[in-house]
N, C-alpha and C positions, 0 to 999 in steps of 0.2 A: 622510587616515587609512591606519595599519596593518592586519593583515589581523583581529587581535583586537579590533580598536577597531570596524571595520568590520563585522564580524558582529556583534558588540553592538548596534550602529545599527541593521542590519537586523530584529534580534529585538525591537528597540523599535517597530518599524512595527508589530507587533502589535496595540500600544494603538489603531490606529486600526479593528481588528476584521474582519467580513468585510462585502465586499459586492458584490453577486452581481449582474454585469453588463459588457457589454465596450464603455462609451463611454471611459472612461478607458484602458482597454488598449489600444483602438485608437488613442488620441490619442497615446499614449504610446509606442505602436511605428513611428507617424509619423513621430515626433520624431528616431528613433534607425534610420530608412533600410530601417523593415519587415525588419528578418532573416528574421523566419518565412517570409519569400516565395522565400527563396535557397536553402531544401534541401528535399527530399520528408521527408514523416514517416509516423508510423502515429499513431493517436488511440486512447487505451484509456481507457473508462470502467467501473463497474460498482459493486458495494459491496465484494464478496467477490471475491478472485483478481485483481484488475488488476492490483496488483503484481508476483506473480508471473508472470502472462502477459508483462506487460513484461520481465520478466529471461529470459524464454525465449525470446523474440523476436529481444532485442537480441543473445542469446550464437549462436543461430541464424546471425541475419545477418553476426555478425559471422566467423563460422566459414565464410561464405560469401565471405568477402576485402574486404567491405564496411568504411568505416571511420562506425561509427554513434555517431551520440549517442543518449543515455537519460536522461531527465528524469524524477523521481520524488518522491515526498512520503507524509509526512514523512521526515526522516534518523533514525538512531538515536544516535549519538554526535558524527558529524563533519556541520557544514553541509554540507561539499563532497559528502556522498554523493547528492547531490540532482541532481548535474549531475555524468555521464561520458562520456568515450568511448570505446569498445572497452575498457571495462571500468575505466579508470582514473579516477579522482576529478580535477577541476578544482583545477589548481596554487593554493595560496595568493594567488600573484605575480598571476594571473588573476583572481580574484576581488577583487583589491585593485585593478586595472588598472581592470576593468569595473565593479565597483561605485562606485568614487569618480566616474566617468565618468557613469552611470546617475543618481549622486545628485543632480549638478548637474540633468541631466534634469527628474527628479522634484521636485525643487524651486522649479524654475521654474514648472511646472504647479500647483501647490500655490500658489505665490505670485499667480498671474493668478486663481485661483479655489480657496477650501475645497472645493468639490465635484469638483475635479480631484486631491484627495490620492489617490497611491496605498497600496494594502494593502501589506504584507508579500509576499503569495503574487506580486500585480501585478508587483511591482520584482523579485521572483528568476525569474520568469518571463521578463520581459522580458531579464534578465542570461543565462538558460540561452539563450534565443534566439538573442540576440548571439554569443554564445562558440561556438556551435554554427556559425552562419555565418562567424564570422571562422578556425575551424577548418577549414572545409570538410568538413562531415560529409556522407557520400553519401545518409543517411535518418538521420531521428531517432524515436525510440519516446517519445513523449509521453503520461504519464499523468494524467488529468484530476484536480485537486484536490477539488472538490464537485461534484456533481451531473454538470452538461454543459453544458445549453442556454447557461447566464451564467455558467459558468467561463472561468479568464482565457486558460485554453488554446487556447479555441472560437473563437480566431480563423485556424488554421492550414486550411488545404486537403489533406487526407491521402490517400495512396495506399489505404489501406483504414481504417475505423471499426470498434472493437472494443467490443462491451457484456458485458460477465463478469456472474456473478450477482449481482442485485439484491435486497436486503433493506432493514430500517427504519434510515434513520439521517438524522441532520441533518434531523429533522421540521420543525425548525423555519424551516428555508429551503426545504425541498423538497416538505413535503406528509405527510401522514399516512397515506394508503394507498399500497400498490403501486401502483397504477395512477399516483398523482400522481409518484411520484418515478419511477417510469419515465418517464414524459412529461420529466422532465426529463434522465434519462441520455440519452433518444432525441434529445435536442437536438442531441447530436453528428453525427447522420446528415447527409450532404451528398448534394446532387443527384449521381446516376448513380455515386455512390460506394459499392462493396460494403460491407455491415456483415457482421460473423461475430459470432454472438451464445453465449453460454454460456449464457445463463439459461433456465430451464424454468417458471417462476412461469406460470399460463396467464393470471392478470389483467395483469402486465408484459409478457407476449410479445404480447397482444393489443395494446397501446399501442405496440409496437417494430415490428410488423407495418404496421400503421397509419401510421407516420410513413417507414417505407421505402417503401409503396407511394404516400404523395404526394411522396417525393422521388425515386422510379422509381431506389431502390437494391437491388441485389440483397441477398438476406439470406440468409446462411449460417448454420444452425442446429446447435447438439449434438444429435446424437439422432435426427437427419434427414439432413444432408449430411455429418458427421463423427462419430467417438466414439472411444472405447477398449474394448478386448478383454483377457483375460487379466492385467486388473491384481493384481497380488502387492504386498504392503506388506511391510515389514520395517522395522526397527528405523534403519537406516542408509539406506535409500533404496526408491525404488519403482518396479518393473518393467511395462510394458504392451505392448501392441501399438495401434497406429494406423490407423485404417480412414475414412480420405477420398476423396478425389479418386484418392489414390494408398494403396495399404498397405505400412506399413512393420513390421516384427514385431522383437520384442527389444528396444526401447527400454528407458533405463534412467536414473532422475534421483536425485540425492541427496536431495530434496526429498522428503519423507515425506507419504503419503496419496493416496488414491482421488483426493480434489480435483485436488492436484498432478499425477497423470497427466491427468486433463481439462485443467488449466490448461495444461499442455504441449501438449496437441492442439489445444487453441484456437490458440495461438501456431502451429504447425505449418498449421492450418487458414488462417491468414492469409496464411503464406508460400507457400500453393497459389496463394490470389487476387494475390498480387506476382507468383509465376512466369507467371501468364496475363498479366499485363501487361508482362512481359519480363524480368523479374529472373531472374539465375543461381542457383537455389539447389539442390544436388544432396541426394540422402537421406544422404549422409556429413557433410555438414553439417549437417544435420536433428539425425544422430544423435549428433555430436560435441557439438552447440550442447547438445541436451538434457542430455545429460551432464554438461557443464563447468557447469551453471547453478548457481549458489549465490545464497542469497539468507537474510539474517539473519534473526533475529525471528519466523521463520513455521514452529512447530513445531521448534522449533530445541533439538536435544538439548544443550546447553553440556556437561555431563558424565555420565558415568554413576555415578561414586562419589565424592560423593554423586550422587544423579541429580537434575538441574537442569534445567528445561526453561522457555525462552522461547516465548511467543506473543504475538502482535500484535493477536490477534482481538478486535473492538471493537462486536461486535455479538451478539447471541445467537444469527445461523444462524452466523457464522464460529465462534462458541465452540462450539455444537453440534458441528459439524465436526472440530473439534481433541480436543474430549476423548473422540466415539467413536473418532476413529484412536490416541488412547493408551490407551483402551479394549481396543483389538481387540490390541493391542501388548504386554496384559498389563502394562502399566504404571500401571495404578491400583489402591487409591486414593491419592490425592496430596493434600499440604497445599498449597491454592494463597493466592497472594500477589496480590491483586487491587485495582487501581487503575480509573478510567475518568473520561471526560469529562460536561461536564454538558449536551451534547446527544445521548449515549449512553444508551441503555437498560440502567442498572446492575441494575437487578431483574431483566429478563428474563436478562441475562448467567449471576447467581449463580444464578438458577434452573435454569441449563443444567448448572452447574458441581457444583451441590448431590449427585447420584444418585452423584459419583464423588469425592467429598471426604471428610478425617477432619477436616479443621482449616482454617479460612480467618483469614487476614492482612489487613485491609485497610489500604489506605494511600492515599496522595496525591502526586501528582507535584507539583511546584512552578511551576504554570503558572495564570496567572487561570481557565482554564476547566478545572480540577480541579475534579472534587464534592469536598468536604473527607471525609475518613477516617471521621469519627464519623457523619457524613449517610449516608456509604455503609453503613457497618455497620449501622445502624438496617433499611435495606435487607436485608440479609442473614440479618437474623434475621428475617424474614416468610418465608423460602424456606428455608433450611437450619436444621436443628436442633442441628447440632454446636457445638464452639469456635468461637467469633468471636473474635477479637482485634483491637486496633487500635494501631495504629504509624504516628505521620504522617511520618517520615521511612521513605524507600523502602529505605536500606540498613539501616537498624535492622529492619524490615520483614522483609528476607531474614535477616539473620543471627539473628531472633527462630524463621523460619521453619524454616529449616535445623536448629537445633539444639533443636528441638521435635519436628519430622516424625516421631519415633518409630520410623525405620525406612525409612519410604516417602519419594518423592521431593517435590521441590518444583518447583510450576510457577507462574511470575510471567503474568500474563495479563490483559487488559482495554484496553490502552492501548499503541501504539507510544512513547510518552513514558515509560511506567512502563518496557518492557524497554529501551529506550536507558539509562535511569536504572543499571536493574541491570546492563546489560553495561559499565558504567564503574566500577561498584564491583566487579565479577568481575573487571576489567583490572587495578584496581590492586593492585600487589602490597604484602607484609606484613601483609596485615589478618586479624585473627582472625576468621574467619567463622563460629566456632563458639557462641561468646556468648549467653549469652541476653540480650537486650536491655529486659528487661521492658516488655514489650508489654503496654495495659491488655486487660481482660477485658470484654465488654459484652453 
């Protein structure tokens, strides 16, 4: 298979859904010589902020002279965004080489037993691990896909485990209470491996503390062992001081918001634990790593005229954080283009957007997990009294929003899949994005 055909074949594995559990993953990795046991790693879970923490950490480690693998999900535009080394995406040639090799392994497993059929995420996790091993990375920063305890990535033995802010998500799989969700996240805690945590919720923290005590894992907490001071948020950057085992003043990141200062601080706290284990990481590497971190789709001001903001927040807590930062910058009210997945709290997200909205354009992404635009619009009417329009095509939804925004900006929010679709559209040349596309009022 060539690259395009192989990537489409991998996406087709999504028809096998989500299967939480490590039996198939363990068997799969054993058949490809357990590549995950051949490199050092940091394991990152949480609900909000985990992608940002991964990006900050990988950047700092790269500035320290290390060869750093980064495995994250989902991607926005290109599958290869998921697998990087020192900021460079895996090549199409390597995807083809590894994908075709691993396809044979996967098909052999499935032929032996239908119960051994791998999911998309399991297959791609093995691909990433094999790539990192073949490329001889010094350390890999690995983001959990869902939960933690039964996630396909929870086969590694990391140098440090990380738990970021926890919120309500994937309740059908992880549980309906903060304690139940935290229990799944805390499943990545390993015996005698330090845990850096930026969650502040008392219910989830109680669970995390218990897991660390049982595993005799040192717990490093935000607000107690590390934190930020003098945070200043601007429309193009965030500056802050870090206070942990060391103090570093005048840090600056292009990622916007107080929460991004805390995400950077979480990454720095991880590096302090790695330094205690023998890694050489200087203050200048921390400073440069934080400054050079780039991350699309997180409060991403795509353009200023017209104002277009892209944000992948996909739960009420994340949306609340995003819109509060946007409002503090004086960029509200906005027209929001909204889509979300079936396992997300669409009503809760729209309730958080409502105070900052003049209009909402409800749309859907072309995946089987997306809530239908007409269904989401009914929910929107329950908590938003303004104009709600429906446009089932993402591109048409953005065109309609831009041409009917009445002078204010447009923000696409609610799903990384939505943000990816919008990015593809914005990058397409010679489009007339000002045309009214006839969205339906509901």
